[in-house]
N, C-alpha and C positions, 0 to 999 in steps of 0.2 A: 313572122310570128313576134309577139311582144318579147320585151326581155325576159319577162318571168317564164314564158313558155320555152326560152331558148334555154335559160338555165336549168329547168326542169328536163329538157330532153338531155341535157349534159349529164345531169346527176342520173337518171333513169339508165342510160346508156352505160356508164361505169358500173350502176348496180347490177344490171343482167350479166355484165361481162365477169364481174367479182363472183356471181351466183352460177358461173359456168353455163349459161345459156346464150342461145344465138338468137338474132332476130326472127330469125323463122320458126324457131322452137315457139315462141309465143304464140303462132297460130295453130301450131301441132299440139301442143299440149293444152290440158286445161286450164288457161291463165285468164285471171281479171285484172284490168287496170282500175285502182281507186285512187285518184288523186284530184286535189282540189286548191282553191285560194280564196283567200278572204273577199276580194272582188276580181272582176276583170282588170285588163291593164288600165290604170289610171292615167298613165302618160298617154296612151293612145286616146283616151276619152276628152283629155285636155288638148290634145292636136285636133281633134275633132271639133269640139265646141269654141275654138279658137278660130278655126278657119270657117264655121257656120256663122259665128257673129260679125266677122268681118267681112263675109261676101253675101250674106243672107242667102246663099244658095249651096249647091253640092260643089261648086267649083274647087279645086283643087283638094277634095277630098280623098284620100287612099280608099280604094275598093277593099282593101282589108280590115278598116277600121271595126266593123262587126265583128270578124273573127278572132280580134286581140281582146275586144271589151266585154264580150259575154261572160258570165259568171263561170261557165263551164270550159273557157277557152283552154285553159291549161291541159284539160283533160282530152278535147278533141285535137288539139295540135299534137299532143302526144301520141295519140292513137294514129292520125295521120303520118307523123315522122316514122313510125315503126310499120305502118301498113298493117295495123292490128285489126282485127274484124271480131273479136270476142266481147265478152261483157264489158261493159265500163260504168263506174260510178262516179260521180263528183262532189264530195262532201265539201260542205262550206259553213265552218262554224269558227271563224276567226284564228285565235290562237290556238285553238283545240283540233284545228283540221288535220294536221299532220297526225297527231296521235288518233284522232278518230278515224283516220282511214286505216292505219294498222289495226285498230280494234275490229273494224268491220271485216277487213281481210282475214284476220284470224278466224271471226266468226262464219265467215263464207266457207274456209277450209275445213273447219270444224263441222259444218253443216254437209259436207259432202258435196258442194256447188262447184267447188274448184279445187285443184290440187297448189297452185301458185298464185300468189297474189302481189302485184307490184304496186306499192303503196307509199304516198307520200304528199307533198304539198310545195308552194312555191308562191312568192309575192315578190314585187319589184319596189324599191323605195321611190318615194314621190313624196314631193313638198305636200302634197295635199293631205297626206297621213300624217305628217308630223303637225301640221295646222290643226287638224281635227284633234288630236290629244293635246296640243297646246291650248285650244279653244276650252276645254273641259279641265284644265289645269291638270293635264296628268302626264305633261311631258318634260322633261328635266331642262332647267334654266340656269340652275346656279354654276354650273361649270361649264360655261360657255367657251371660257379661255382655256381650259383644259379638258377638250371633250372626251379624252382617254379615260378620265376618272369620272365622268358623268353617270355611267350605269353602275351603281351599287347597291345591292340588293341586300336588305337586312341591315344596313348600316344606318347609322344615327342621322347622318347627314343626306341620304336618299332624298330626291326629291322628284322623280318621275321616269318615266319610259324613255329609252334611246331607241330611234326607230332604225331598223337595218333592213336588210335583204337577202334572198338566198332561195335555195330549192334542196331539198333532201328526200330521198327514195330508199326505202327499204323492199328487199323480196322475201316474202314470207312463202313457207313452203311445208307441206305437209312430211312428216318424218319418213312416210312410205316412199313418196315421191322422191324426196332427197335422197333416199339410200339407193333407191333404184337407178338414181343418175350417178352414185358414187361421189357425192361432193360433200364437203365438211359443213358444219354448222358454226355459226358465229355465236349462237346462244338460242335462246328460246322466250319466246312471249307465251307465258304461262297462265296470266289471268289479266283481267281487265274490268273495267266499270265505267259507265257513262250515264250522266242524269244531269238535269236542268234544276237550278235552285227555285226557278218560279217565282222569284221575288224581284229584286232591282236590276233593271236593264243596264245597268253600269257594272256592276261586280256580283260576285257569289258569296256566299256567306260562310262562316266558320262551320256551321251546322252542317250544310250540304257538302262543303270540302271533305271533312270528317267522314261523313256518311258515304261517300263515294269510294275512299280510301279504304274503308273497312269491306265495301261491297268487291273491290278488286282483289282484297286479301282473301275473302271467301271465296271467290271465283279461281283462286290459285290454289285454294285447300291450304292456306299458310297462316301463322298467326304473327302479330307484329314482331315477335321475338326473333322470327326467320328472317326478316329484312336486315340487312347490313349499311344500307345507306339509301337516303331519300334524296332523289334529285327533284327541287324544287322548280315550279313555274317561277317563281318571284321575280317581277319585272321591275323592282325599285320604286314602286309606288308607296306612299305612305300608309294608305288604307290596306292596298291589295297584299302586301307582305305581312303585315300584322294578323290579317285574317287567317292567312295561309299558314302562318308559323304558330298560331294559337290551334288550329285544326291538327297539324302535323304533331303538336306536342301532345294533344289529347289521345291521338291514336297511338303515338310510338313513345311517348315521353323523351327523355334526353338523346334521341337518335342522331348519329351523323347527319348533316345537311348541307347541300351548297347549291347554288344557282348558276346557270351558265349563261345568264344574261350578261353579265359584266365583261365575259369575252367575247360574246357574239351580238350585243343588242338584242333587240326583240324583232325578229324575223317574221313574225305572225304565222301565217298558215304551216311554213315548215318546221317551225320551232321545235313542236312535239316530235317529229321524225328525228331532227338533228340531235335532240337531247336524249333520245331512246337509244339511238346509235352510239351516242357518244357514254350513255351509261352502260351500254354492253361492253365496250371496249375497256372502260373502267374497272369493270367486274373482272374482264379477262386478264388485265395486268396486275389486277390488285391495289390500284394507286389511284386516288381520287382528286380530281381537280377542285381547288378552294374556290368560295365566291370571291371574284374579282372586285378590288377596291372597298373590301371589307375591312376597313381601318378600326371603327369602335362598334360593333353591334348594338344596336337600340336598345337602351336598358328597359325598354316598355314592353319588349318582347318575351316571350317564355323561354325558358332555358335549355334550347336544344344546342348539339354539338355544333356550332357555326364554325368550322375549321377554316383558317386563313392561309394554311400553306398546301401543298402537295402532301396528301395523307394514305398511309397504307392502311388499308383495312381487309380483314378476313371475312369470307362468306361467300356463298353463292348467289344470294337473292338481293335484288334493289327494286325501288318502286319509282316510277317517274310520271309527275304530276304536270297537267296543263289545265288552266282554268281560264274560260274565255268571258269576254262580256255578256252579259245577260246570265252569268251562272252555269254556263257550259262546261261542265266538269269531265274529265278524262283522267284516268288512272290506270297506267301499265304497270303489270310486275314482270321482271325480267330475269332469267337465269342464265348463267354463264355456260358455256358450251361443256 
């Protein structure tokens, strides 16, 4: 397997263990696997292309390249790793993939098509990804001497994305199935929305982001006042953070908001699942992480509550956003257990 598939298998194994499930039960219960990535393994493709260019033949080509580099490779590798024989889906919407997988899982459970959905995403770090963002002037370059300060969402000196990697998996389950198994809940995915801006291929718009957040609230049958905290997608780009901050302010006013990208970088496909799980944990403990490296909030942004230190907040609901290339918007509404 590629590195990204290995990471996903590790994350999924930990998730199903925490959920009190055995590998065998994945085939004896009504389970779906819904996991995806931005692309197949870029490292595997690079290795294959270099050897093909060097030899003009198949000499030295690993037979496993195809199984590492297909767009649904992480999904098929996870299914193979578990010996899973049920239904699988492999969404691919870049930075929205993990959140989209969770939304689809919730919809499948709600529709009665499964009782348990293993949802998430994975991506691996490769120089080609950094180059792609650098080429369109969306990668941070002003903090190369102090890389730990480079990702700084909402900050006046922010200058771009910091690419990272990882895998994240959430196990979603109907309340009836969970109660029959006698296992505790970590929280609830109680609302969601997904939409496409239909405009620029590079970014979303304030209008479509705001509309998606409102649709997620409607799905959860909540009002903006019910939300205690907004987990922002904010990736530390000049335009993206501004559009998102404006949309968040239009929907919520001066609501507490922070981005976790300064802590973890931008891992793309798994980031939505990472951030939803982190948001659930923060709701549970009542303490919320600030935006790392937010020294001076950009004066051109609307007056959200951009807190800079760990902050205690009361309330039971939060909203987590992911906004991918081309205006692929996903908003998840979460409640604590």
